[in-house]
C-alpha positions in Angstrom: -28.5 -0.7 -32.4 -25.3 0.9 -33.5 -22.2 -1.2 -32.9 -19.0 0.6 -32.0 -15.8 -0.7 -33.7 -13.0 -1.9 -31.5 -10.7 0.9 -32.7 -13.3 3.5 -31.6 -13.6 1.9 -28.2 -9.8 1.8 -27.8 -9.6 5.4 -28.7 -12.3 6.4 -26.2 -10.6 4.3 -23.5 -7.2 5.9 -24.2 -8.8 9.4 -24.2 -10.6 8.7 -20.9 -7.3 7.4 -19.4 -5.4 10.5 -20.5 -8.1 12.8 -19.1 -8.2 11.0 -15.8 -4.4 11.0 -15.5 -4.3 14.7 -16.2 -7.1 15.3 -13.6 -5.2 13.2 -11.1 -1.9 15.1 -11.7 -3.7 18.4 -11.1 -5.3 17.0 -8.0 -1.9 15.9 -6.7 -0.5 19.4 -7.2 -3.4 20.8 -5.3 -2.8 18.4 -2.5 0.8 19.4 -2.3 -0.2 23.1 -2.1 -2.8 22.4 0.6 -0.4 20.4 2.7 1.2 23.6 3.9 -1.7 24.1 6.3 -1.1 20.8 8.0 -0.3 22.4 11.3 -3.7 24.0 11.5 -5.3 20.5 10.9 -3.0 18.5 13.1 -5.9 17.1 15.0 -7.4 15.7 11.8 -4.0 14.4 10.8 -3.6 12.5 14.1 -7.1 11.1 13.8 -6.4 9.8 10.3 -3.1 8.4 11.5 -5.1 6.4 14.0 -7.6 5.3 11.4 -5.0 4.3 8.8 -2.4 2.9 11.1 -3.7 1.7 14.5 -7.1 0.4 13.4 -5.5 -1.5 10.4 -3.2 -3.5 12.7 -5.7 -6.3 13.0 -6.0 -7.1 9.3 -2.2 -6.6 8.9 -1.4 -9.0 11.6 -3.8 -11.7 10.3 -2.4 -11.3 6.7 1.2 -11.4 8.0 0.6 -14.6 10.0 -0.9 -16.4 7.1 1.7 -15.2 4.5 4.6 -15.9 6.8 3.3 -19.4 7.6 2.9 -20.1 3.9 6.4 -18.9 3.1 7.9 -20.9 5.9 6.2 -24.1 4.7 6.6 -23.7 0.9 10.2 -22.5 1.0 11.3 -25.2 3.4 9.7 -27.9 1.1 11.5 -26.4 -1.9 14.9 -25.9 -0.3 14.7 -29.4 1.3 14.8 -30.9 -2.2 18.3 -29.3 -2.7 19.4 -29.7 1.0 19.5 -25.9 1.2 17.3 -25.5 4.3 20.0 -23.2 5.8 19.1 -20.5 3.3 15.5 -20.4 4.5 15.8 -17.5 7.0 17.6 -15.2 4.6 15.2 -16.0 1.8 12.1 -15.2 3.9 13.7 -12.0 5.2 14.6 -10.7 1.7 11.3 -11.6 0.1 9.4 -9.9 2.9 11.3 -6.7 3.3 11.9 -6.1 -0.4 8.5 -7.1 -1.9 5.9 -9.0 0.0 5.8 -6.9 3.2 5.2 -3.4 1.6 3.0 -4.7 -1.1 0.7 -6.9 1.0 0.4 -4.3 3.8 -0.5 -1.6 1.3 -3.1 -3.8 -0.4 -4.6 -4.7 3.0 -4.8 -1.0 3.9 -6.2 -0.2 0.5 -9.1 -2.6 1.0 -9.8 -1.3 4.4 -8.9 2.3 4.7 -8.5 3.4 1.0 -12.0 2.2 0.1 -13.4 3.8 3.3 -11.9 7.2 2.3 -13.4 7.0 -1.1 -16.8 6.1 0.2 -16.8 8.8 2.8 -15.7 11.6 0.5 -18.0 10.4 -2.2 -20.9 10.5 0.2 -19.9 14.1 1.3 -19.7 15.1 -2.4 -23.1 13.8 -3.4 -24.7 15.2 -0.2 -23.1 18.6 -1.0 -21.2 18.7 2.3 -18.0 19.6 0.3 -19.8 22.4 -1.4 -20.9 23.7 2.0 -17.3 23.8 3.1 -16.4 25.9 0.1 -19.3 28.3 0.9 -17.9 28.7 4.4 -14.5 29.6 2.9 -12.9 26.3 4.1 -10.5 24.7 1.7 -11.9 21.1 1.3 -8.5 19.8 0.1 -6.7 21.2 3.2 -9.5 20.0 5.5 -10.4 16.6 4.0 -7.7 15.4 1.7 -4.2 16.6 2.8 -4.4 15.1 6.3 -5.4 11.7 4.9 -2.6 11.7 2.3 0.1 12.7 4.8 -1.2 10.2 7.3 -0.8 7.5 4.7 2.7 8.7 4.0 3.6 8.4 7.7 1.8 5.2 8.7 2.3 2.9 5.8 6.1 2.5 6.4 5.4 1.6 10.0 2.8 -0.9 9.0 5.1 -2.3 6.3 7.9 -3.0 8.8 5.5 -4.4 11.3 4.1 -6.7 8.6 7.6 -8.0 7.9 8.4 -8.6 11.6 5.2 -10.5 12.2 5.5 -12.5 9.0 9.1 -13.4 9.8 8.1 -14.8 13.2 5.3 -16.7 11.6 7.6 -18.2 9.0 10.1 -19.2 11.7 7.4 -20.8 13.8 6.3 -23.0 10.9 9.8 -23.8 9.6 11.3 -24.5 13.0 8.3 -25.6 15.0 6.6 -27.8 12.4 9.1 -28.6 9.7 12.0 -29.2 12.1 14.6 -26.6 11.1 16.9 -25.5 13.8 16.0 -22.0 15.1 19.7 -21.0 15.3 20.2 -21.8 11.6 17.1 -19.8 10.7 17.9 -16.7 12.6 21.6 -16.7 11.9 21.0 -16.6 8.2 18.1 -14.1 8.7 20.4 -11.7 10.6 23.1 -12.2 8.0 20.9 -11.1 5.1 18.4 -8.7 6.5 20.4 -5.4 6.9 19.6 -1.6 6.6 19.3 -2.0 2.8 16.4 -4.3 3.2 14.8 -1.8 5.6 15.3 1.0 3.1 13.5 -1.0 0.5 10.6 -1.6 2.8 10.3 1.9 4.1 10.7 3.6 0.7 8.2 1.4 -1.0 5.7 1.6 1.8 5.8 5.4 1.9 5.2 5.6 -1.8 2.4 3.1 -1.6 0.8 5.1 1.2 0.8 8.1 -1.0 -0.7 6.2 -3.9 -3.6 4.5 -2.0 -4.6 7.6 -0.1 -4.3 9.9 -3.1 -6.3 7.5 -5.3 -9.0 7.0 -2.7 -9.4 10.8 -2.1 -9.3 11.5 -5.8 -12.2 9.1 -6.7 -14.2 10.1 -3.7 -13.6 13.9 -4.2 -14.7 13.8 -7.9 -17.7 11.6 -7.4 -20.8 12.7 -9.3 -24.4 11.5 -9.3 -26.4 9.6 -6.8 -25.8 6.6 -4.5 -24.2 4.6 -7.3 -21.3 7.1 -7.3 -20.3 5.9 -3.9 -20.0 2.4 -5.2 -18.1 3.4 -8.3 -15.7 5.5 -6.2 -15.0 2.6 -3.8 -14.6 0.0 -6.6 -12.4 2.3 -8.7 -10.2 3.0 -5.6 -9.5 -0.6 -4.8 -8.8 -1.6 -8.4 -6.8 1.4 -9.5 -4.8 1.7 -6.2 -3.9 -2.0 -6.3 -2.8 -2.0 -9.9 -0.8 1.3 -9.3 0.9 -0.2 -6.3 2.0 -3.2 -8.3 3.2 -1.0 -11.1 5.0 1.3 -8.7 6.6 -1.7 -7.0 8.1 -2.8 -10.3 9.5 0.7 -11.0 10.9 1.1 -7.5 12.5 -2.4 -7.6 14.2 -1.3 -10.9 15.7 1.8 -9.3 16.4 0.9 -5.7 19.9 -0.7 -5.0 20.0 -4.4 -4.8 23.2 -5.0 -2.8 25.4 -7.2 -4.9 27.9 -7.6 -2.1 25.5 -10.2 -0.5 26.0 -12.5 -3.5 29.6 -12.9 -2.5 28.6 -14.0 1.0 27.1 -17.2 -0.4 
């Protein structure tokens, strides 16, 4: 048995990463080119909008209720130590609209819709259905990929904002209904802090995350090779890579999007 040195393994891993990144870049360019035919595929586009957006409402609502309830409880307990319960509403609003809402909604959709896209396209690839489309002179990227990616771009901002609204009400229900905070104090501070800038963060991040999770899912599904194990590999890779890319992209967007320092003077 020949043992491979750690240096060789690192080099092979780096080489594989660079090749995959290059393939994904070319794949993204092809998606952009194929999106020009969206009007011809508007029926598919609307169908994928329903699949990504409408059918994902259930998991988004459940996740938002639990996360909002946890925020309402944990932040109230922490702020109560400093007699700063009045800041609870604004803190929940900022944390949801800036970070937790877009990220959590995107991760939920990745686990539900992104993995399903990868599995479906991988199954079509190994069963040669994609090859059959090419034989019939149908662009598989325009027919299978572009409607999914553009649907993710449209629906994720809506899901992100919806997640924040539901989680805000859940946080208010726990903080005011269970912990005893006055609803007027909660919502006054909430309305004071949550403004169009917070909505801009939420919509921008959610749109980028929608592009990420659909593009990654279609990429791994479209390039699947082999037998039935390729479907599992594509699904697993989509969830892992899309989630990590969403977190990395969130860090980069947070660094570049405006913060709104004028709010600091309000306190």
